[in-house]
C-alpha positions as a printed NumPy array, in Angstrom:
array([[  9.958,   7.463, -11.005],
       [ 11.378,   6.657, -14.462],
       [ 14.886,   6.427, -13.096],
       [ 13.647,   3.953, -10.392],
       [ 12.053,   1.712, -13.047],
       [ 15.438,   1.582, -14.804],
       [ 17.003,   0.136, -11.601],
       [ 14.496,  -2.722, -11.222],
       [ 15.964,  -5.171, -13.762],
       [ 19.345,  -4.699, -12.144],
       [ 18.034,  -5.459,  -8.685],
       [ 16.15 ,  -8.569,  -9.933],
       [ 13.421,  -8.472,  -7.344],
       [ 11.094, -11.482,  -6.951],
       [  8.083,  -9.122,  -6.972],
       [  7.295,  -5.446,  -7.491],
       [  4.568,  -3.97 ,  -5.312],
       [  2.739,  -0.637,  -5.914],
       [  0.524,   0.954,  -3.271],
       [ -1.564,   2.879,  -5.77 ],
       [ -1.843,   6.247,  -7.674],
       [ -0.323,   5.051, -10.919],
       [ -2.073,   7.919, -12.8  ],
       [ -3.26 ,  11.427, -11.77 ],
       [ -7.032,  11.128, -12.008],
       [ -9.847,  11.951,  -9.592],
       [-10.904,  15.129, -11.378],
       [-14.437,  15.329, -12.674],
       [-13.4  ,  17.574, -15.507],
       [-11.113,  14.951, -17.096],
       [-12.323,  13.648, -20.406],
       [-12.314,  10.005, -21.417],
       [ -9.45 ,  10.765, -23.875],
       [ -7.362,  12.407, -21.14 ],
       [ -7.77 ,   9.466, -18.774],
       [ -6.946,   6.978, -21.53 ],
       [ -3.841,   9.009, -22.372],
       [ -2.64 ,   8.831, -18.738],
       [ -2.954,   5.058, -18.63 ],
       [ -1.202,   4.909, -22.059],
       [  1.668,   6.984, -20.575],
       [  1.876,   4.745, -17.521],
       [  2.075,   1.723, -19.828],
       [  4.655,   3.222, -22.02 ],
       [  6.919,   4.641, -19.305],
       [  6.375,   2.162, -16.407],
       [  4.552,  -1.014, -17.115],
       [  6.302,  -1.944, -20.318],
       [  9.694,  -1.835, -18.591],
       [  8.425,  -4.07 , -15.778],
       [  6.915,  -6.56 , -18.261],
       [ 10.031,  -6.549, -20.392],
       [ 12.081,  -7.466, -17.3  ],
       [  9.56 , -10.25 , -16.589],
       [  9.026,  -8.962, -12.985],
       [  5.687,  -9.934, -11.322],
       [  3.738,  -6.821, -10.501],
       [  1.214,  -6.591,  -7.665],
       [ -0.653,  -3.293,  -7.219],
       [ -3.585,  -1.741,  -5.463],
       [ -5.869,   0.917,  -6.959],
       [ -5.443,   4.432,  -5.511],
       [ -7.823,   7.307,  -5.309],
       [ -6.223,   8.958,  -8.354],
       [ -6.448,   5.736, -10.366],
       [-10.137,   4.939,  -9.892],
       [-11.647,   6.382,  -6.733],
       [-14.564,   4.469,  -5.398],
       [-16.067,   7.666,  -3.787],
       [-19.867,   7.668,  -3.688],
       [-22.185,  10.663,  -4.024],
       [-25.89 ,  11.06 ,  -3.233],
       [-27.912,   7.909,  -3.644],
       [-24.729,   5.82 ,  -3.698],
       [-23.803,   6.943,  -7.209],
       [-20.139,   6.506,  -8.112],
       [-18.539,   9.927,  -8.52 ],
       [-15.721,   8.6  , -10.749],
       [-17.487,   5.869, -12.63 ],
       [-15.742,   6.708, -15.88 ],
       [-12.28 ,   6.545, -14.236],
       [-13.169,   3.122, -12.688],
       [-14.418,   1.865, -16.007],
       [-11.205,   2.958, -17.82 ],
       [ -8.928,   1.606, -15.067],
       [-10.755,  -1.782, -15.345],
       [-10.458,  -1.666, -19.175],
       [ -6.658,  -0.998, -18.985],
       [ -5.983,  -3.783, -16.457],
       [ -8.288,  -6.261, -18.153],
       [ -6.092,  -5.697, -21.247],
       [ -2.916,  -6.139, -19.185],
       [ -4.213,  -8.724, -16.683],
       [ -1.113, -10.935, -17.047],
       [  0.898,  -9.113, -14.421],
       [  3.06 , -12.105, -13.715],
       [  1.567, -12.891, -10.259],
       [  0.121, -16.252,  -9.427],
       [ -3.527, -15.432,  -8.898],
       [ -5.57 , -17.33 ,  -6.338],
       [ -8.741, -15.31 ,  -6.734],
       [ -8.953, -12.98 ,  -9.752],
       [-12.664, -12.379,  -9.87 ],
       [-12.535,  -8.836,  -8.506],
       [ -9.399,  -7.811, -10.425],
       [ -8.172,  -5.118, -10.569],
       [ -9.954,  -3.765,  -7.452],
       [ -9.628,  -6.755,  -5.15 ],
       [ -7.829, -10.022,  -5.671],
       [ -5.413, -12.49 ,  -4.081],
       [ -2.217, -14.132,  -5.242],
       [  0.519, -16.367,  -3.825],
       [  4.208, -16.054,  -4.662],
       [  7.063, -18.415,  -4.147],
       [ 10.397, -16.693,  -3.591],
       [ 13.933, -17.748,  -4.559],
       [ 14.684, -19.055,  -1.087],
       [ 12.43 , -22.064,  -1.315],
       [  9.026, -23.516,  -1.902],
       [  7.063, -21.749,   0.817],
       [  4.486, -19.3  ,  -0.364],
       [  3.706, -15.717,   0.754],
       [ -0.011, -15.024,   0.411],
       [ -1.023, -11.519,  -0.743],
       [ -4.483,  -9.948,  -0.505],
       [ -5.259,  -6.69 ,  -2.285],
       [ -8.43 ,  -4.75 ,  -1.534],
       [ -9.986,  -1.546,  -2.772],
       [ -9.099,   1.087,  -0.182],
       [ -9.27 ,   3.944,  -2.746],
       [-11.627,   5.669,  -0.251],
       [-11.925,   5.523,   3.507],
       [-14.765,   3.06 ,   3.269],
       [-13.941,  -0.54 ,   2.228],
       [-17.323,  -1.984,   1.274],
       [-18.623,  -4.479,   3.887],
       [-18.969,  -7.199,   1.265],
       [-15.356,  -6.793,   0.412],
       [-14.31 ,  -7.052,   3.999],
       [-16.337, -10.264,   4.239],
       [-14.566, -11.517,   1.115],
       [-11.181, -10.582,   2.615],
       [-11.955, -12.453,   5.881],
       [-12.92 , -15.627,   4.   ],
       [ -9.806, -15.376,   1.853],
       [ -7.477, -14.949,   4.796],
       [ -9.159, -17.8  ,   6.626],
       [ -8.64 , -20.186,   3.635],
       [ -6.283, -23.091,   3.77 ],
       [ -4.173, -21.477,   1.084],
       [ -3.708, -18.296,   3.103],
       [ -3.172, -19.966,   6.435],
       [ -0.804, -22.464,   4.945],
       [  1.447, -19.729,   3.584],
       [  4.566, -18.624,   5.416],
       [  3.397, -15.014,   5.529],
       [  0.248, -13.093,   4.793],
       [  0.516,  -9.541,   3.428],
       [ -2.379,  -7.176,   2.693],
       [ -2.186,  -4.102,   0.485],
       [ -4.584,  -1.154,   0.188],
       [ -4.165,   2.463,  -0.736],
       [ -5.446,   4.233,   2.367],
       [ -3.616,   3.343,   5.655],
       [ -5.38 ,   2.338,   8.852],
       [ -3.759,   5.206,  10.825],
       [ -2.647,   8.735,   9.863],
       [  1.089,   9.501,   9.498],
       [  1.414,  12.505,   7.215],
       [  0.685,  16.208,   7.293],
       [ -2.407,  17.043,   5.253],
       [ -3.704,  13.477,   5.615],
       [ -4.467,  13.59 ,   9.421],
       [ -8.209,  13.546,   8.843],
       [-10.724,  10.712,   9.205],
       [-11.524,  10.68 ,   5.515],
       [ -7.905,  10.047,   4.689],
       [ -7.628,   6.79 ,   6.606],
       [ -9.607,   3.54 ,   6.526],
       [-12.825,   3.736,   8.592],
       [-12.754,   1.675,  11.797],
       [ -9.032,   1.229,  11.469],
       [ -8.713,  -0.56 ,  14.837],
       [-11.501,  -3.022,  13.952],
       [ -9.943,  -3.701,  10.594],
       [ -6.566,  -4.226,  12.167],
       [ -8.037,  -6.679,  14.686],
       [ -9.547,  -8.656,  11.814],
       [ -6.108,  -8.763,  10.099],
       [ -4.489,  -9.884,  13.353],
       [ -7.085, -12.649,  13.833],
       [ -5.801, -14.28 ,  10.572],
       [ -2.139, -13.592,  11.42 ],
       [ -1.528, -11.083,   8.723],
       [  2.107,  -9.948,   9.016],
       [  1.965,  -6.592,   7.228],
       [ -0.447,  -4.072,   5.859],
       [  1.145,  -2.   ,   3.068],
       [ -0.433,   1.345,   2.2  ],
       [  0.216,   4.47 ,   0.186],
       [ -1.864,   7.679,  -0.034],
       [ -0.061,   9.611,   2.716],
       [  3.069,   9.737,   0.474],
       [  5.397,   9.516,   3.499],
       [  7.591,   6.596,   4.443],
       [  7.012,   5.358,   7.96 ],
       [  7.747,   1.784,   9.085],
       [  5.366,   1.133,  12.035],
       [  3.447,  -1.426,  13.948],
       [  0.219,  -1.502,  15.988],
       [ -0.593,  -4.559,  18.12 ],
       [  0.915,  -7.51 ,  16.237],
       [  0.385,  -5.977,  12.794],
       [  3.327,  -4.441,  10.882],
       [  2.344,  -1.268,   8.978],
       [  4.454,  -0.211,   6.002],
       [  3.431,   3.35 ,   5.047],
       [  5.15 ,   3.615,   1.674],
       [  6.46 ,   6.895,   0.413],
       [  5.952,   8.51 ,  -3.001],
       [  8.171,   8.248,  -6.03 ],
       [  6.334,  10.856,  -8.098],
       [  4.997,  14.239,  -7.07 ],
       [  3.192,  14.896,  -3.832],
       [  5.631,  13.568,  -1.159],
       [  4.46 ,  14.837,   2.235],
       [  6.163,  15.469,   5.662],
       [  5.501,  13.105,   8.545],
       [  3.356,  14.259,  11.464],
       [  5.368,  15.263,  14.561],
       [  8.559,  15.611,  12.482],
       [ 10.876,  18.309,  11.097],
       [ 12.5  ,  15.889,   8.65 ],
       [ 12.669,  17.104,   5.027],
       [ 10.196,  15.714,   2.534],
       [ 11.649,  12.839,   0.576],
       [ 10.762,  10.567,  -2.323],
       [ 11.426,   6.957,  -1.255],
       [ 11.656,   3.384,  -2.507],
       [ 11.6  ,   0.423,  -0.066],
       [ 13.182,  -2.954,  -0.661],
       [ 11.611,  -5.692,   1.43 ],
       [ 13.716,  -8.706,   2.208],
       [ 11.526, -11.631,   3.358],
       [ 13.056, -14.227,   5.611],
       [ 10.895, -17.346,   5.157],
       [ 12.78 , -19.188,   7.944],
       [ 11.921, -16.426,  10.42 ],
       [  8.606, -15.407,   8.799],
       [  9.672, -11.872,   9.092],
       [ 10.721,  -8.882,   6.888],
       [ 13.542,  -6.371,   6.743],
       [ 13.234,  -2.968,   5.026],
       [ 15.956,  -1.   ,   3.194],
       [ 14.506,   2.335,   2.161],
       [ 16.252,   4.758,  -0.078],
       [ 15.966,   8.527,  -0.361],
       [ 15.615,   8.553,  -4.133],
       [ 16.858,  12.131,  -4.417],
       [ 20.187,  11.415,  -2.692],
       [ 20.314,   7.619,  -3.167],
       [ 21.162,   7.291,   0.492],
       [ 19.585,   4.697,   2.793],
       [ 17.225,   6.169,   5.364],
       [ 18.115,   5.463,   8.947],
       [ 14.878,   4.32 ,  10.596],
       [ 16.03 ,   5.726,  13.905],
       [ 15.866,   9.211,  12.516],
       [ 12.115,   8.869,  12.171],
       [  9.591,   9.746,  14.932],
       [  9.35 ,   7.098,  17.656],
       [  5.578,   7.281,  17.429],
       [  2.97 ,   9.195,  15.448],
       [ -0.375,  10.184,  16.967],
       [ -3.334,  10.658,  14.681],
       [ -7.088,  11.145,  14.926],
       [ -7.879,   7.478,  15.534],
       [ -4.88 ,   6.524,  17.65 ],
       [ -1.103,   6.146,  17.492],
       [  1.369,   3.876,  15.793],
       [  4.849,   3.015,  16.92 ],
       [  7.999,   3.015,  14.853],
       [  8.815,  -0.5  ,  13.944],
       [ 11.667,  -0.903,  16.462],
       [  9.799,   0.674,  19.407],
       [  7.773,  -1.339,  21.889],
       [  5.021,  -0.019,  24.166],
       [  7.422,  -0.558,  27.095],
       [  9.965,   1.789,  25.435],
       [  7.642,   4.761,  25.51 ],
       [  8.313,   7.66 ,  27.953],
       [  5.505,   8.906,  30.21 ],
       [  5.212,  11.951,  27.946],
       [  4.888,   9.735,  24.842],
       [  2.322,   7.561,  26.55 ],
       [  0.116,  10.641,  27.313],
       [  0.564,  12.28 ,  23.901],
       [ -2.71 ,  13.297,  22.208],
       [ -3.614,  14.212,  18.663],
       [ -3.78 ,  17.962,  18.15 ],
       [ -4.681,  18.276,  14.467]])
């Protein structure tokens, strides 16, 4: 992770995106001092370098940063972690992005960025998918934000949340490890012509699509990288560079195995992955490309 941060100023990206899990929380035994120390270490080792390079930083909260898990009676199980995450980000709220709606920051917010190619904007929406249940009021907020003139006038719309809509990794192929009602959420994003949903949590790189929605399952840079379902590929730590073509309103990924520094060939990844709530197709595979066996594949977790 530290080595990757050293590369960022050399690459001069227009924007750095993080799909969550910036610290290693979600343990009830952690003290206030221990959680604060983790955020201080993140700031010292990661955030300061990004700020020094003057790189805009967009992020989503992960379950290890400030899980929104609820217990009996709707009580927050990790209220202290959420409080301290909010305190850290309120102190460092100037992340360099151009906020549109900052009221729910750092849990949910929107921003719009212009890239070096021209004056067209890309609209980004971040929501709190630190658990499988995105609160209904937040989904309502997201729908209104995506329907807004600012969002619809943008060249592309990209949504980021920690949990993915569909399962792709071993050990995460359970309903609690993906967003509830993933198909319904996907259909809402498609309604407002969202191009890509970027997620983390499964710690396995898989560029996919479902319907008209692109799904970028980002890998892990720190510990905890996982193997893909239906694959014998070795576990890898990855970093993805996203090139945005404003003229084509499309994206291209270049993903590195950060252990070997080699570019990952997308065609070496599974053509499709079947999980408990449905399947996703590799980005370059269409429904018509599937074999009869692939079309009849069922989840066997």
